[in-house]
N, C-alpha and C positions, 0 to 999 in steps of 0.2 A: 464512514462517509466514502471511503475509497471505492467500495463496490459500486456506488452510484456515481462518484466523481469521474471514475475512469471510463464510463460509457461514452462520454463526449469529449474526452481529453484531446484526442487527435483533431477533432473539429475545432476546438477552441485554439489549439496551437496553430492549425492551418490558417485561421483568420487573424492571427496576431501579427502585428508588425515587428514584434520584438523577440518572439519565440520560434524555435524550429527544432525538429528532431533530426539528428544526423542520419544520412542514408545508411541503412543496415543496422540501425540501433532498434532493438526491441525493448519496449517497456513492459515489464511483467508486474502487474499490480499485486500487492500483498497487504495483509492486515495483520498487525501484531497479535501474538498469542493471547495477550492479556485482554484485548478488545474483541477478538474474533467470536468469543462465546456470547456476546451481546447481539450478534447478527443471526440471520436465518441459518438453519442447518446447512442449506445449499451453499452458503458463503464459505463455510469451513473447508470443504474440499476444493473450492476454486481459489481461495485467497490465503489460506494459512501457509506460513513459511515451511511447515512440515512437508508439504508436497511440491514446493518449488525447487526444481533441480538446481543445485549449486549453492543453495543457501545453507548457512550454518544454524546451529541451535541458538536462536535468539528469542527474547520476548518482544523486542521491537518497541519497548516503552521506556526508553532511557530518560525522557523528559519527566515522566511521572515519578521515576525513582529518584531523580535529582531534586524534584520539588518536595518530596515527602518530608525531609528533615526541616524544611522551612515552615511547614504548617504547624 
């Protein structure tokens, strides 16, 4: 969803009474490695953490791994 949600994120924040983005802050959208393969191929190079400068090697899916033992 992040690849679609991010399209209008700044607009939604601009129209909100409660939210703001601090001056100078850049939001870099990303999709976790576990989910990125369910997206279009073009999403991989734009949103995978493999290509976002400064990110570490993460799968970005901590909630799923925490829920797994509960199933």
